mmCIF file of the N, C-alpha and C atoms, coordinates in Angstrom:
data_MODEL
# 
_entry.id   MODEL 
# 
loop_
_atom_site.group_PDB 
_atom_site.id 
_atom_site.type_symbol 
_atom_site.label_atom_id 
_atom_site.label_alt_id 
_atom_site.label_comp_id 
_atom_site.label_asym_id 
_atom_site.label_entity_id 
_atom_site.label_seq_id 
_atom_site.pdbx_PDB_ins_code 
_atom_site.Cartn_x 
_atom_site.Cartn_y 
_atom_site.Cartn_z 
_atom_site.occupancy 
_atom_site.B_iso_or_equiv 
_atom_site.pdbx_formal_charge 
_atom_site.auth_seq_id 
_atom_site.auth_comp_id 
_atom_site.auth_asym_id 
_atom_site.auth_atom_id 
_atom_site.pdbx_PDB_model_num 
ATOM 1   N N  . MET A 1 1  ? -22.835 22.431  -47.311 1.00 0.00 ? 1  MET A N  1 
ATOM 2   C CA . MET A 1 1  ? -23.285 22.530  -45.943 1.00 0.00 ? 1  MET A CA 1 
ATOM 3   C C  . MET A 1 1  ? -24.721 22.029  -45.792 1.00 0.00 ? 1  MET A C  1 
ATOM 4   N N  . GLY A 1 2  ? -25.567 22.336  -46.796 1.00 0.00 ? 2  GLY A N  1 
ATOM 5   C CA . GLY A 1 2  ? -26.963 21.914  -46.768 1.00 0.00 ? 2  GLY A CA 1 
ATOM 6   C C  . GLY A 1 2  ? -27.097 20.402  -46.808 1.00 0.00 ? 2  GLY A C  1 
ATOM 7   N N  . LYS A 1 3  ? -26.203 19.755  -47.601 1.00 0.00 ? 3  LYS A N  1 
ATOM 8   C CA . LYS A 1 3  ? -26.249 18.297  -47.704 1.00 0.00 ? 3  LYS A CA 1 
ATOM 9   C C  . LYS A 1 3  ? -25.904 17.646  -46.370 1.00 0.00 ? 3  LYS A C  1 
ATOM 10  N N  . ILE A 1 4  ? -24.954 18.199  -45.648 1.00 0.00 ? 4  ILE A N  1 
ATOM 11  C CA . ILE A 1 4  ? -24.537 17.645  -44.353 1.00 0.00 ? 4  ILE A CA 1 
ATOM 12  C C  . ILE A 1 4  ? -25.682 17.732  -43.352 1.00 0.00 ? 4  ILE A C  1 
ATOM 13  N N  . LEU A 1 5  ? -26.364 18.892  -43.296 1.00 0.00 ? 5  LEU A N  1 
ATOM 14  C CA . LEU A 1 5  ? -27.504 19.060  -42.384 1.00 0.00 ? 5  LEU A CA 1 
ATOM 15  C C  . LEU A 1 5  ? -28.642 18.101  -42.762 1.00 0.00 ? 5  LEU A C  1 
ATOM 16  N N  . PHE A 1 6  ? -28.861 17.934  -44.065 1.00 0.00 ? 6  PHE A N  1 
ATOM 17  C CA . PHE A 1 6  ? -29.895 17.007  -44.529 1.00 0.00 ? 6  PHE A CA 1 
ATOM 18  C C  . PHE A 1 6  ? -29.579 15.578  -44.095 1.00 0.00 ? 6  PHE A C  1 
ATOM 19  N N  . LEU A 1 7  ? -28.326 15.137  -44.260 1.00 0.00 ? 7  LEU A N  1 
ATOM 20  C CA . LEU A 1 7  ? -27.931 13.791  -43.874 1.00 0.00 ? 7  LEU A CA 1 
ATOM 21  C C  . LEU A 1 7  ? -28.017 13.595  -42.351 1.00 0.00 ? 7  LEU A C  1 
ATOM 22  N N  . ILE A 1 8  ? -27.646 14.594  -41.581 1.00 0.00 ? 8  ILE A N  1 
ATOM 23  C CA . ILE A 1 8  ? -27.757 14.502  -40.123 1.00 0.00 ? 8  ILE A CA 1 
ATOM 24  C C  . ILE A 1 8  ? -29.232 14.381  -39.717 1.00 0.00 ? 8  ILE A C  1 
ATOM 25  N N  . GLY A 1 9  ? -30.079 15.188  -40.338 1.00 0.00 ? 9  GLY A N  1 
ATOM 26  C CA . GLY A 1 9  ? -31.526 15.127  -40.053 1.00 0.00 ? 9  GLY A CA 1 
ATOM 27  C C  . GLY A 1 9  ? -32.119 13.783  -40.439 1.00 0.00 ? 9  GLY A C  1 
ATOM 28  N N  . LEU A 1 10 ? -31.719 13.274  -41.605 1.00 0.00 ? 10 LEU A N  1 
ATOM 29  C CA . LEU A 1 10 ? -32.195 11.966  -42.057 1.00 0.00 ? 10 LEU A CA 1 
ATOM 30  C C  . LEU A 1 10 ? -31.738 10.853  -41.111 1.00 0.00 ? 10 LEU A C  1 
ATOM 31  N N  . GLY A 1 11 ? -30.496 10.933  -40.672 1.00 0.00 ? 11 GLY A N  1 
ATOM 32  C CA . GLY A 1 11 ? -29.977 9.956   -39.719 1.00 0.00 ? 11 GLY A CA 1 
ATOM 33  C C  . GLY A 1 11 ? -30.728 10.006  -38.399 1.00 0.00 ? 11 GLY A C  1 
ATOM 34  N N  . LEU A 1 12 ? -31.081 11.197  -37.932 1.00 0.00 ? 12 LEU A N  1 
ATOM 35  C CA . LEU A 1 12 ? -31.831 11.354  -36.689 1.00 0.00 ? 12 LEU A CA 1 
ATOM 36  C C  . LEU A 1 12 ? -33.231 10.750  -36.817 1.00 0.00 ? 12 LEU A C  1 
ATOM 37  N N  . VAL A 1 13 ? -33.882 10.989  -37.938 1.00 0.00 ? 13 VAL A N  1 
ATOM 38  C CA . VAL A 1 13 ? -35.221 10.431  -38.171 1.00 0.00 ? 13 VAL A CA 1 
ATOM 39  C C  . VAL A 1 13 ? -35.162 8.906   -38.182 1.00 0.00 ? 13 VAL A C  1 
ATOM 40  N N  . ILE A 1 14 ? -34.185 8.343   -38.881 1.00 0.00 ? 14 ILE A N  1 
ATOM 41  C CA . ILE A 1 14 ? -34.045 6.881   -38.929 1.00 0.00 ? 14 ILE A CA 1 
ATOM 42  C C  . ILE A 1 14 ? -33.764 6.320   -37.541 1.00 0.00 ? 14 ILE A C  1 
ATOM 43  N N  . TYR A 1 15 ? -32.903 6.989   -36.778 1.00 0.00 ? 15 TYR A N  1 
ATOM 44  C CA . TYR A 1 15 ? -32.594 6.548   -35.417 1.00 0.00 ? 15 TYR A CA 1 
ATOM 45  C C  . TYR A 1 15 ? -33.850 6.533   -34.546 1.00 0.00 ? 15 TYR A C  1 
ATOM 46  N N  . LEU A 1 16 ? -34.648 7.595   -34.608 1.00 0.00 ? 16 LEU A N  1 
ATOM 47  C CA . LEU A 1 16 ? -35.858 7.678   -33.796 1.00 0.00 ? 16 LEU A CA 1 
ATOM 48  C C  . LEU A 1 16 ? -36.891 6.617   -34.202 1.00 0.00 ? 16 LEU A C  1 
ATOM 49  N N  . LEU A 1 17 ? -37.012 6.369   -35.503 1.00 0.00 ? 17 LEU A N  1 
ATOM 50  C CA . LEU A 1 17 ? -37.941 5.336   -35.968 1.00 0.00 ? 17 LEU A CA 1 
ATOM 51  C C  . LEU A 1 17 ? -37.518 3.950   -35.480 1.00 0.00 ? 17 LEU A C  1 
ATOM 52  N N  . LEU A 1 18 ? -36.230 3.638   -35.568 1.00 0.00 ? 18 LEU A N  1 
ATOM 53  C CA . LEU A 1 18 ? -35.739 2.339   -35.105 1.00 0.00 ? 18 LEU A CA 1 
ATOM 54  C C  . LEU A 1 18 ? -35.890 2.186   -33.591 1.00 0.00 ? 18 LEU A C  1 
ATOM 55  N N  . LYS A 1 19 ? -35.652 3.262   -32.861 1.00 0.00 ? 19 LYS A N  1 
ATOM 56  C CA . LYS A 1 19 ? -35.784 3.225   -31.400 1.00 0.00 ? 19 LYS A CA 1 
ATOM 57  C C  . LYS A 1 19 ? -37.248 2.958   -31.019 1.00 0.00 ? 19 LYS A C  1 
ATOM 58  N N  . ASN A 1 20 ? -38.176 3.624   -31.690 1.00 0.00 ? 20 ASN A N  1 
ATOM 59  C CA . ASN A 1 20 ? -39.596 3.429   -31.416 1.00 0.00 ? 20 ASN A CA 1 
ATOM 60  C C  . ASN A 1 20 ? -40.030 2.008   -31.783 1.00 0.00 ? 20 ASN A C  1 
ATOM 61  N N  . TYR A 1 21 ? -39.534 1.495   -32.898 1.00 0.00 ? 21 TYR A N  1 
ATOM 62  C CA . TYR A 1 21 ? -39.860 0.133   -33.322 1.00 0.00 ? 21 TYR A CA 1 
ATOM 63  C C  . TYR A 1 21 ? -39.337 -0.892  -32.314 1.00 0.00 ? 21 TYR A C  1 
ATOM 64  N N  . LYS A 1 22 ? -38.112 -0.708  -31.846 1.00 0.00 ? 22 LYS A N  1 
ATOM 65  C CA . LYS A 1 22 ? -37.523 -1.621  -30.875 1.00 0.00 ? 22 LYS A CA 1 
ATOM 66  C C  . LYS A 1 22 ? -38.320 -1.602  -29.568 1.00 0.00 ? 22 LYS A C  1 
ATOM 67  N N  . ARG A 1 23 ? -38.771 -0.439  -29.145 1.00 0.00 ? 23 ARG A N  1 
ATOM 68  C CA . ARG A 1 23 ? -39.566 -0.322  -27.921 1.00 0.00 ? 23 ARG A CA 1 
ATOM 69  C C  . ARG A 1 23 ? -40.916 -1.031  -28.092 1.00 0.00 ? 23 ARG A C  1 
ATOM 70  N N  . SER A 1 24 ? -41.506 -0.962  -29.286 1.00 0.00 ? 24 SER A N  1 
ATOM 71  C CA . SER A 1 24 ? -42.803 -1.607  -29.515 1.00 0.00 ? 24 SER A CA 1 
ATOM 72  C C  . SER A 1 24 ? -42.673 -3.139  -29.507 1.00 0.00 ? 24 SER A C  1 
ATOM 73  N N  . LEU A 1 25 ? -41.497 -3.657  -29.836 1.00 0.00 ? 25 LEU A N  1 
ATOM 74  C CA . LEU A 1 25 ? -41.302 -5.111  -29.793 1.00 0.00 ? 25 LEU A CA 1 
ATOM 75  C C  . LEU A 1 25 ? -41.314 -5.643  -28.365 1.00 0.00 ? 25 LEU A C  1 
ATOM 76  N N  . ASN A 1 26 ? -40.899 -4.839  -27.397 1.00 0.00 ? 26 ASN A N  1 
ATOM 77  C CA . ASN A 1 26 ? -40.853 -5.267  -26.003 1.00 0.00 ? 26 ASN A CA 1 
ATOM 78  C C  . ASN A 1 26 ? -42.207 -5.188  -25.318 1.00 0.00 ? 26 ASN A C  1 
ATOM 79  N N  . ARG A 1 27 ? -43.151 -4.460  -25.894 1.00 0.00 ? 27 ARG A N  1 
ATOM 80  C CA . ARG A 1 27 ? -44.480 -4.313  -25.305 1.00 0.00 ? 27 ARG A CA 1 
ATOM 81  C C  . ARG A 1 27 ? -45.347 -5.497  -25.691 1.00 0.00 ? 27 ARG A C  1 
ATOM 82  N N  . PRO A 1 28 ? -46.092 -6.081  -24.747 1.00 0.00 ? 28 PRO A N  1 
ATOM 83  C CA . PRO A 1 28 ? -47.005 -7.177  -25.118 1.00 0.00 ? 28 PRO A CA 1 
ATOM 84  C C  . PRO A 1 28 ? -48.189 -6.610  -25.909 1.00 0.00 ? 28 PRO A C  1 
ATOM 85  N N  . ASP A 1 29 ? -48.676 -7.399  -26.864 1.00 0.00 ? 29 ASP A N  1 
ATOM 86  C CA . ASP A 1 29 ? -49.830 -6.973  -27.655 1.00 0.00 ? 29 ASP A CA 1 
ATOM 87  C C  . ASP A 1 29 ? -51.078 -6.971  -26.791 1.00 0.00 ? 29 ASP A C  1 
ATOM 88  N N  . LYS A 1 30 ? -51.910 -5.966  -26.990 1.00 0.00 ? 30 LYS A N  1 
ATOM 89  C CA . LYS A 1 30 ? -53.171 -5.909  -26.255 1.00 0.00 ? 30 LYS A CA 1 
ATOM 90  C C  . LYS A 1 30 ? -54.200 -6.816  -26.905 1.00 0.00 ? 30 LYS A C  1 
ATOM 91  N N  . ASP A 1 31 ? -54.046 -7.102  -28.207 1.00 0.00 ? 31 ASP A N  1 
ATOM 92  C CA . ASP A 1 31 ? -54.989 -7.951  -28.917 1.00 0.00 ? 31 ASP A CA 1 
ATOM 93  C C  . ASP A 1 31 ? -54.758 -9.424  -28.604 1.00 0.00 ? 31 ASP A C  1 
ATOM 94  N N  . MET A 1 32 ? -53.530 -9.782  -28.296 1.00 0.00 ? 32 MET A N  1 
ATOM 95  C CA . MET A 1 32 ? -53.192 -11.177 -28.042 1.00 0.00 ? 32 MET A CA 1 
ATOM 96  C C  . MET A 1 32 ? -53.448 -11.509 -26.574 1.00 0.00 ? 32 MET A C  1 
ATOM 97  N N  . PRO A 1 33 ? -54.119 -12.633 -26.307 1.00 0.00 ? 33 PRO A N  1 
ATOM 98  C CA . PRO A 1 33 ? -54.304 -13.020 -24.910 1.00 0.00 ? 33 PRO A CA 1 
ATOM 99  C C  . PRO A 1 33 ? -52.973 -13.439 -24.302 1.00 0.00 ? 33 PRO A C  1 
ATOM 100 N N  . ALA A 1 34 ? -52.862 -13.272 -23.009 1.00 0.00 ? 34 ALA A N  1 
ATOM 101 C CA . ALA A 1 34 ? -51.630 -13.659 -22.323 1.00 0.00 ? 34 ALA A CA 1 
ATOM 102 C C  . ALA A 1 34 ? -51.465 -15.172 -22.396 1.00 0.00 ? 34 ALA A C  1 
ATOM 103 N N  . GLU A 1 35 ? -50.230 -15.584 -22.575 1.00 0.00 ? 35 GLU A N  1 
ATOM 104 C CA . GLU A 1 35 ? -49.969 -17.019 -22.635 1.00 0.00 ? 35 GLU A CA 1 
ATOM 105 C C  . GLU A 1 35 ? -50.184 -17.648 -21.276 1.00 0.00 ? 35 GLU A C  1 
ATOM 106 N N  . ARG A 1 36 ? -50.846 -18.775 -21.293 1.00 0.00 ? 36 ARG A N  1 
ATOM 107 C CA . ARG A 1 36 ? -51.057 -19.509 -20.058 1.00 0.00 ? 36 ARG A CA 1 
ATOM 108 C C  . ARG A 1 36 ? -50.217 -20.772 -20.129 1.00 0.00 ? 36 ARG A C  1 
ATOM 109 N N  . GLY A 1 37 ? -49.874 -21.261 -18.972 1.00 0.00 ? 37 GLY A N  1 
ATOM 110 C CA . GLY A 1 37 ? -49.103 -22.492 -18.906 1.00 0.00 ? 37 GLY A CA 1 
ATOM 111 C C  . GLY A 1 37 ? -49.990 -23.690 -19.181 1.00 0.00 ? 37 GLY A C  1 
ATOM 112 N N  . PRO A 1 38 ? -49.427 -24.877 -19.107 1.00 0.00 ? 38 PRO A N  1 
ATOM 113 C CA . PRO A 1 38 ? -50.219 -26.083 -19.333 1.00 0.00 ? 38 PRO A CA 1 
ATOM 114 C C  . PRO A 1 38 ? -51.309 -26.216 -18.270 1.00 0.00 ? 38 PRO A C  1 
ATOM 115 N N  . GLU A 1 39 ? -52.418 -26.785 -18.673 1.00 0.00 ? 39 GLU A N  1 
ATOM 116 C CA . GLU A 1 39 ? -53.569 -26.915 -17.779 1.00 0.00 ? 39 GLU A CA 1 
ATOM 117 C C  . GLU A 1 39 ? -53.819 -28.392 -17.481 1.00 0.00 ? 39 GLU A C  1 
ATOM 118 N N  . ASP A 1 40 ? -54.293 -28.667 -16.285 1.00 0.00 ? 40 ASP A N  1 
ATOM 119 C CA . ASP A 1 40 ? -54.612 -30.045 -15.906 1.00 0.00 ? 40 ASP A CA 1 
ATOM 120 C C  . ASP A 1 40 ? -55.768 -30.560 -16.750 1.00 0.00 ? 40 ASP A C  1 
ATOM 121 N N  . MET A 1 41 ? -55.663 -31.828 -17.143 1.00 0.00 ? 41 MET A N  1 
ATOM 122 C CA . MET A 1 41 ? -56.725 -32.482 -17.887 1.00 0.00 ? 41 MET A CA 1 
ATOM 123 C C  . MET A 1 41 ? -57.499 -33.391 -16.933 1.00 0.00 ? 41 MET A C  1 
ATOM 124 N N  . VAL A 1 42 ? -58.812 -33.471 -17.142 1.00 0.00 ? 42 VAL A N  1 
ATOM 125 C CA . VAL A 1 42 ? -59.663 -34.331 -16.327 1.00 0.00 ? 42 VAL A CA 1 
ATOM 126 C C  . VAL A 1 42 ? -60.481 -35.224 -17.250 1.00 0.00 ? 42 VAL A C  1 
ATOM 127 N N  . LYS A 1 43 ? -60.999 -36.301 -16.694 1.00 0.00 ? 43 LYS A N  1 
ATOM 128 C CA . LYS A 1 43 ? -61.761 -37.274 -17.477 1.00 0.00 ? 43 LYS A CA 1 
ATOM 129 C C  . LYS A 1 43 ? -63.234 -37.171 -17.120 1.00 0.00 ? 43 LYS A C  1 
ATOM 130 N N  . CYS A 1 44 ? -64.087 -37.161 -18.133 1.00 0.00 ? 44 CYS A N  1 
ATOM 131 C CA . CYS A 1 44 ? -65.530 -37.139 -17.926 1.00 0.00 ? 44 CYS A CA 1 
ATOM 132 C C  . CYS A 1 44 ? -65.939 -38.448 -17.257 1.00 0.00 ? 44 CYS A C  1 
ATOM 133 N N  . ALA A 1 45 ? -66.715 -38.361 -16.175 1.00 0.00 ? 45 ALA A N  1 
ATOM 134 C CA . ALA A 1 45 ? -67.144 -39.546 -15.435 1.00 0.00 ? 45 ALA A CA 1 
ATOM 135 C C  . ALA A 1 45 ? -68.145 -40.371 -16.238 1.00 0.00 ? 45 ALA A C  1 
ATOM 136 N N  . HIS A 1 46 ? -68.781 -39.786 -17.236 1.00 0.00 ? 46 HIS A N  1 
ATOM 137 C CA . HIS A 1 46 ? -69.780 -40.523 -18.016 1.00 0.00 ? 46 HIS A CA 1 
ATOM 138 C C  . HIS A 1 46 ? -69.180 -41.204 -19.249 1.00 0.00 ? 46 HIS A C  1 
ATOM 139 N N  . CYS A 1 47 ? -68.474 -40.430 -20.086 1.00 0.00 ? 47 CYS A N  1 
ATOM 140 C CA . CYS A 1 47 ? -67.988 -40.993 -21.356 1.00 0.00 ? 47 CYS A CA 1 
ATOM 141 C C  . CYS A 1 47 ? -66.488 -41.240 -21.378 1.00 0.00 ? 47 CYS A C  1 
ATOM 142 N N  . GLY A 1 48 ? -65.748 -40.677 -20.431 1.00 0.00 ? 48 GLY A N  1 
ATOM 143 C CA . GLY A 1 48 ? -64.313 -40.920 -20.356 1.00 0.00 ? 48 GLY A CA 1 
ATOM 144 C C  . GLY A 1 48 ? -63.455 -40.011 -21.209 1.00 0.00 ? 48 GLY A C  1 
ATOM 145 N N  . VAL A 1 49 ? -64.063 -39.019 -21.871 1.00 0.00 ? 49 VAL A N  1 
ATOM 146 C CA . VAL A 1 49 ? -63.267 -38.113 -22.705 1.00 0.00 ? 49 VAL A CA 1 
ATOM 147 C C  . VAL A 1 49 ? -62.433 -37.199 -21.805 1.00 0.00 ? 49 VAL A C  1 
ATOM 148 N N  . ASN A 1 50 ? -61.217 -36.887 -22.246 1.00 0.00 ? 50 ASN A N  1 
ATOM 149 C CA . ASN A 1 50 ? -60.340 -35.980 -21.504 1.00 0.00 ? 50 ASN A CA 1 
ATOM 150 C C  . ASN A 1 50 ? -60.565 -34.555 -21.989 1.00 0.00 ? 50 ASN A C  1 
ATOM 151 N N  . LEU A 1 51 ? -60.613 -33.611 -21.047 1.00 0.00 ? 51 LEU A N  1 
ATOM 152 C CA . LEU A 1 51 ? -60.804 -32.214 -21.388 1.00 0.00 ? 51 LEU A CA 1 
ATOM 153 C C  . LEU A 1 51 ? -60.121 -31.346 -20.340 1.00 0.00 ? 51 LEU A C  1 
ATOM 154 N N  . PRO A 1 52 ? -59.811 -30.081 -20.701 1.00 0.00 ? 52 PRO A N  1 
ATOM 155 C CA . PRO A 1 52 ? -59.163 -29.183 -19.733 1.00 0.00 ? 52 PRO A CA 1 
ATOM 156 C C  . PRO A 1 52 ? -60.072 -28.947 -18.530 1.00 0.00 ? 52 PRO A C  1 
ATOM 157 N N  . ARG A 1 53 ? -59.464 -28.812 -17.371 1.00 0.00 ? 53 ARG A N  1 
ATOM 158 C CA . ARG A 1 53 ? -60.221 -28.609 -16.128 1.00 0.00 ? 53 ARG A CA 1 
ATOM 159 C C  . ARG A 1 53 ? -61.121 -27.373 -16.212 1.00 0.00 ? 53 ARG A C  1 
ATOM 160 N N  . SER A 1 54 ? -60.646 -26.313 -16.885 1.00 0.00 ? 54 SER A N  1 
ATOM 161 C CA . SER A 1 54 ? -61.433 -25.078 -16.960 1.00 0.00 ? 54 SER A CA 1 
ATOM 162 C C  . SER A 1 54 ? -62.705 -25.236 -17.792 1.00 0.00 ? 54 SER A C  1 
ATOM 163 N N  . GLU A 1 55 ? -62.754 -26.232 -18.675 1.00 0.00 ? 55 GLU A N  1 
ATOM 164 C CA . GLU A 1 55 ? -63.935 -26.447 -19.513 1.00 0.00 ? 55 GLU A CA 1 
ATOM 165 C C  . GLU A 1 55 ? -64.867 -27.508 -18.941 1.00 0.00 ? 55 GLU A C  1 
ATOM 166 N N  . ALA A 1 56 ? -64.456 -28.202 -17.904 1.00 0.00 ? 56 ALA A N  1 
ATOM 167 C CA . ALA A 1 56 ? -65.239 -29.287 -17.332 1.00 0.00 ? 56 ALA A CA 1 
ATOM 168 C C  . ALA A 1 56 ? -66.282 -28.751 -16.354 1.00 0.00 ? 56 ALA A C  1 
ATOM 169 N N  . ILE A 1 57 ? -67.321 -29.539 -16.159 1.00 0.00 ? 57 ILE A N  1 
ATOM 170 C CA . ILE A 1 57 ? -68.358 -29.231 -15.184 1.00 0.00 ? 57 ILE A CA 1 
ATOM 171 C C  . ILE A 1 57 ? -68.109 -30.139 -13.983 1.00 0.00 ? 57 ILE A C  1 
ATOM 172 N N  . PHE A 1 58 ? -67.943 -29.540 -12.800 1.00 0.00 ? 58 PHE A N  1 
ATOM 173 C CA . PHE A 1 58 ? -67.612 -30.294 -11.592 1.00 0.00 ? 58 PHE A CA 1 
ATOM 174 C C  . PHE A 1 58 ? -68.858 -30.404 -10.719 1.00 0.00 ? 58 PHE A C  1 
ATOM 175 N N  . THR A 1 59 ? -69.278 -31.648 -10.454 1.00 0.00 ? 59 THR A N  1 
ATOM 176 C CA . THR A 1 59 ? -70.453 -31.884 -9.630  1.00 0.00 ? 59 THR A CA 1 
ATOM 177 C C  . THR A 1 59 ? -70.209 -33.084 -8.731  1.00 0.00 ? 59 THR A C  1 
ATOM 178 N N  . GLN A 1 60 ? -70.463 -32.935 -7.459  1.00 0.00 ? 60 GLN A N  1 
ATOM 179 C CA . GLN A 1 60 ? -70.378 -34.009 -6.471  1.00 0.00 ? 60 GLN A CA 1 
ATOM 180 C C  . GLN A 1 60 ? -69.077 -34.801 -6.587  1.00 0.00 ? 60 GLN A C  1 
ATOM 181 N N  . GLY A 1 61 ? -67.979 -34.082 -6.731  1.00 0.00 ? 61 GLY A N  1 
ATOM 182 C CA . GLY A 1 61 ? -66.666 -34.709 -6.755  1.00 0.00 ? 61 GLY A CA 1 
ATOM 183 C C  . GLY A 1 61 ? -66.283 -35.357 -8.078  1.00 0.00 ? 61 GLY A C  1 
ATOM 184 N N  . GLU A 1 62 ? -67.066 -35.155 -9.137  1.00 0.00 ? 62 GLU A N  1 
ATOM 185 C CA . GLU A 1 62 ? -66.761 -35.747 -10.445 1.00 0.00 ? 62 GLU A CA 1 
ATOM 186 C C  . GLU A 1 62 ? -66.819 -34.675 -11.523 1.00 0.00 ? 62 GLU A C  1 
ATOM 187 N N  . PHE A 1 63 ? -66.076 -34.921 -12.604 1.00 0.00 ? 63 PHE A N  1 
ATOM 188 C CA . PHE A 1 63 ? -66.032 -33.997 -13.732 1.00 0.00 ? 63 PHE A CA 1 
ATOM 189 C C  . PHE A 1 63 ? -66.862 -34.560 -14.876 1.00 0.00 ? 63 PHE A C  1 
ATOM 190 N N  . PHE A 1 64 ? -67.536 -33.651 -15.595 1.00 0.00 ? 64 PHE A N  1 
ATOM 191 C CA . PHE A 1 64 ? -68.327 -34.036 -16.760 1.00 0.00 ? 64 PHE A CA 1 
ATOM 192 C C  . PHE A 1 64 ? -68.003 -33.096 -17.906 1.00 0.00 ? 64 PHE A C  1 
ATOM 193 N N  . CYS A 1 65 ? -68.138 -33.598 -19.155 1.00 0.00 ? 65 CYS A N  1 
ATOM 194 C CA . CYS A 1 65 ? -67.786 -32.779 -20.315 1.00 0.00 ? 65 CYS A CA 1 
ATOM 195 C C  . CYS A 1 65 ? -68.954 -31.899 -20.772 1.00 0.00 ? 65 CYS A C  1 
ATOM 196 N N  . THR A 1 66 ? -70.196 -32.319 -20.542 1.00 0.00 ? 66 THR A N  1 
ATOM 197 C CA . THR A 1 66 ? -71.362 -31.534 -20.943 1.00 0.00 ? 66 THR A CA 1 
ATOM 198 C C  . THR A 1 66 ? -72.417 -31.586 -19.848 1.00 0.00 ? 66 THR A C  1 
ATOM 199 N N  . ALA A 1 67 ? -73.399 -30.680 -19.959 1.00 0.00 ? 67 ALA A N  1 
ATOM 200 C CA . ALA A 1 67 ? -74.499 -30.675 -18.997 1.00 0.00 ? 67 ALA A CA 1 
ATOM 201 C C  . ALA A 1 67 ? -75.337 -31.946 -19.143 1.00 0.00 ? 67 ALA A C  1 
ATOM 202 N N  . GLU A 1 68 ? -75.427 -32.470 -20.351 1.00 0.00 ? 68 GLU A N  1 
ATOM 203 C CA . GLU A 1 68 ? -76.179 -33.715 -20.586 1.00 0.00 ? 68 GLU A CA 1 
ATOM 204 C C  . GLU A 1 68 ? -75.538 -34.879 -19.839 1.00 0.00 ? 68 GLU A C  1 
ATOM 205 N N  . HIS A 1 69 ? -74.225 -34.993 -19.916 1.00 0.00 ? 69 HIS A N  1 
ATOM 206 C CA . HIS A 1 69 ? -73.538 -36.065 -19.191 1.00 0.00 ? 69 HIS A CA 1 
ATOM 207 C C  . HIS A 1 69 ? -73.610 -35.840 -17.681 1.00 0.00 ? 69 HIS A C  1 
ATOM 208 N N  . GLN A 1 70 ? -73.633 -34.597 -17.280 1.00 0.00 ? 70 GLN A N  1 
ATOM 209 C CA . GLN A 1 70 ? -73.796 -34.287 -15.849 1.00 0.00 ? 70 GLN A CA 1 
ATOM 210 C C  . GLN A 1 70 ? -75.169 -34.775 -15.388 1.00 0.00 ? 70 GLN A C  1 
ATOM 211 N N  . ARG A 1 71 ? -76.196 -34.558 -16.204 1.00 0.00 ? 71 ARG A N  1 
ATOM 212 C CA . ARG A 1 71 ? -77.551 -34.980 -15.876 1.00 0.00 ? 71 ARG A CA 1 
ATOM 213 C C  . ARG A 1 71 ? -77.656 -36.504 -15.830 1.00 0.00 ? 71 ARG A C  1 
ATOM 214 N N  . LEU A 1 72 ? -76.961 -37.192 -16.764 1.00 0.00 ? 72 LEU A N  1 
ATOM 215 C CA . LEU A 1 72 ? -77.022 -38.649 -16.818 1.00 0.00 ? 72 LEU A CA 1 
ATOM 216 C C  . LEU A 1 72 ? -76.227 -39.294 -15.703 1.00 0.00 ? 72 LEU A C  1 
ATOM 217 N N  . GLY A 1 73 ? -75.203 -38.617 -15.225 1.00 0.00 ? 73 GLY A N  1 
ATOM 218 C CA . GLY A 1 73 ? -74.407 -39.122 -14.114 1.00 0.00 ? 73 GLY A CA 1 
ATOM 219 C C  . GLY A 1 73 ? -73.327 -40.103 -14.551 1.00 0.00 ? 73 GLY A C  1 
ATOM 220 N N  . ARG A 1 74 ? -72.737 -40.764 -13.565 1.00 0.00 ? 74 ARG A N  1 
ATOM 221 C CA . ARG A 1 74 ? -71.636 -41.709 -13.808 1.00 0.00 ? 74 ARG A CA 1 
ATOM 222 C C  . ARG A 1 74 ? -72.149 -42.926 -14.554 1.00 0.00 ? 74 ARG A C  1 
ATOM 223 N N  . LYS A 1 75 ? -71.380 -43.391 -15.515 1.00 0.00 ? 75 LYS A N  1 
ATOM 224 C CA . LYS A 1 75 ? -71.755 -44.560 -16.323 1.00 0.00 ? 75 LYS A CA 1 
ATOM 225 C C  . LYS A 1 75 ? -71.281 -45.833 -15.698 1.00 0.00 ? 75 LYS A C  1 
# 
C-alpha cells in the first residue's frame, strides 16, 4: 500500500513540474527584447552609406549617419 501511495505522489510531483515548465515556455522572457519587424533603411546624404532609420540623424529633409556628416552637409 505504501508503494502505491509513493508512486501516486511521485506521479503528481512530475505532473506539476511538467505543467509549470510548459507554462513557462509560453511566457515571453523579460531579459530578451521584444522582436521588432524589419526597419526602413535610409542613405546618408554625405557618404551614401545605408543605415536603419532609427539610427540616422534627420536634418532639413535629409538623413545622415553621424553628427560629423550632418555638420558637413550634402556632398
